[in-house]
C-alpha positions in Angstrom: -64.2 0.4 -13.9 -66.6 3.3 -13.6 -66.6 6.6 -16.7 -64.3 9.8 -14.6 -62.9 12.8 -16.2 -59.7 12.0 -15.5 -59.7 8.9 -17.4 -60.4 11.2 -20.6 -58.6 13.6 -20.1 -55.5 10.8 -19.4 -56.1 9.2 -22.2 -55.9 12.4 -24.4 -52.7 13.9 -22.9 -51.4 10.8 -22.6 -49.9 10.1 -26.4 -49.1 13.8 -26.0 -46.7 14.1 -23.0 -45.3 11.3 -24.0 -44.1 12.7 -27.7 -43.0 16.3 -25.4 -41.2 14.2 -23.4 -39.5 12.3 -26.4 -38.8 15.4 -28.0 -37.1 17.0 -25.3 -35.3 14.1 -25.0 -34.9 14.0 -28.8 -33.8 17.8 -29.8 -34.1 19.6 -26.8 -37.4 21.1 -28.0 -41.1 20.9 -27.2 -43.2 21.6 -30.3 -46.0 24.0 -30.4 -47.7 22.0 -32.2 -47.7 19.4 -29.9 -48.6 22.4 -26.9 -51.6 23.1 -29.2 -53.2 19.8 -29.5 -52.7 18.9 -25.7 -54.8 22.4 -25.6 -57.3 21.7 -28.0 -57.3 18.5 -26.6 -58.7 19.9 -23.3 -60.9 22.7 -25.5 -62.8 19.3 -26.8 -63.6 17.2 -23.8 -63.6 19.5 -21.3 -67.0 21.0 -22.9 -68.8 17.6 -22.0 -66.3 16.6 -19.4 -67.6 19.7 -17.1 -70.2 22.9 -15.5 -69.4 25.5 -17.6 -67.9 28.0 -14.5 -65.5 24.4 -14.0 -64.4 24.5 -17.8 -64.0 28.4 -17.4 -61.9 28.3 -14.4 -59.7 26.0 -15.6 -58.9 27.6 -19.4 -58.7 30.8 -17.3 -55.9 28.6 -15.1 -54.2 27.9 -19.0 -54.3 31.7 -19.4 -52.5 32.8 -16.4 -49.6 30.2 -16.9 -49.5 30.9 -20.2 -48.3 34.6 -18.9 -46.5 33.8 -16.1 -44.3 30.9 -18.5 -43.9 33.9 -21.0 -42.6 36.1 -18.8 -40.0 33.2 -17.2 -39.0 32.9 -20.5 -38.0 36.0 -21.2 -35.7 35.9 -18.5 -34.1 33.4 -19.5 -35.3 30.7 -16.8 -36.9 27.9 -18.7 -37.6 27.5 -21.9 -40.3 28.2 -24.2 -41.3 24.9 -24.8 -42.0 24.2 -21.7 -43.4 27.3 -20.4 -46.4 26.6 -23.6 -47.2 22.7 -22.3 -47.1 24.4 -18.6 -49.8 26.7 -19.9 -51.6 23.6 -22.5 -51.5 21.0 -19.3 -52.6 23.9 -16.7 -56.8 23.3 -17.9 -55.9 19.5 -16.9 -55.3 19.9 -13.3 -58.0 20.5 -11.0 -57.2 24.4 -9.1 -57.8 22.0 -5.3 -54.9 19.5 -6.6 -52.5 22.8 -7.3 -50.8 21.8 -4.2 -50.7 18.6 -4.4 -49.8 18.2 -8.3 -46.2 21.0 -7.6 -45.7 18.2 -4.8 -45.4 15.1 -7.0 -43.9 17.8 -9.7 -41.2 18.4 -7.3 -41.0 14.8 -6.2 -40.8 13.7 -10.1 -38.2 16.9 -11.2 -36.1 14.7 -9.2 -36.2 11.3 -10.1 -36.3 12.3 -13.6 -32.9 14.6 -13.3 -31.6 11.3 -11.6 -32.3 9.0 -14.2 -31.4 10.8 -16.8 -28.7 12.1 -15.3 -27.5 8.1 -14.9 -28.8 6.7 -18.0 -26.3 9.5 -19.2 -23.5 8.8 -16.9 -23.6 4.1 -18.0 -20.4 3.9 -20.8 -22.0 1.0 -22.9 -25.0 3.2 -23.0 -23.2 6.6 -24.6 -22.9 5.2 -28.2 -26.7 4.8 -28.0 -27.3 8.3 -26.9 -25.6 9.8 -29.9 -27.6 12.4 -31.0 -29.9 13.1 -28.2 -29.5 16.1 -27.9 -30.4 16.5 -24.2 -27.4 13.9 -23.6 -25.1 15.9 -25.0 -25.9 19.0 -24.4 -24.1 21.8 -21.9 -24.3 19.9 -18.6 -26.2 22.3 -16.7 -29.3 22.0 -18.9 -32.0 19.4 -18.2 -35.1 18.7 -20.7 -37.7 19.1 -18.3 -40.7 18.2 -20.5 -39.5 14.7 -19.3 -40.9 16.0 -16.0 -43.3 17.9 -16.8 -45.2 15.1 -19.4 -44.4 12.5 -16.5 -46.1 14.4 -13.9 -49.0 14.9 -15.7 -49.5 11.5 -16.5 -49.3 10.5 -13.1 -51.4 12.9 -11.4 -54.2 11.7 -13.8 -53.5 8.3 -13.3 -53.7 8.8 -9.8 -57.3 10.8 -10.3 -58.6 8.0 -13.0 -57.7 5.1 -11.3 
């Protein structure tokens, strides 16, 4: 297997994505340290992986997504952790892949909501889910960090392999 920037980015992003998904399931929060770690991982690795103009473009994607996310958060359209995670993961996605990534995100949104609701509906599992806020929260709330983390991992894995 040949060296690829996507593989390096996958190895950096996967632990943060898994942690974001689990913390969102457990507490309905994605912590700033997770978002910061994901972003710093790109900042450090990106210097070595990309030409400066592409590196700069990817960092500007993060800035744009941060501003858009904060606006959406201020209007109550999404949680602050989700919007910061989106900004932190934005540089991992190549600009030319944005539409493909959004398609992947939409498909995985349907899948993760269905799986989350399905698991919550299984009566024998319900005692094990006690204390996990995502299964005891209001029915209309969903831990979108699960979808975001999964989408980033799948996208990078598809690019790497």
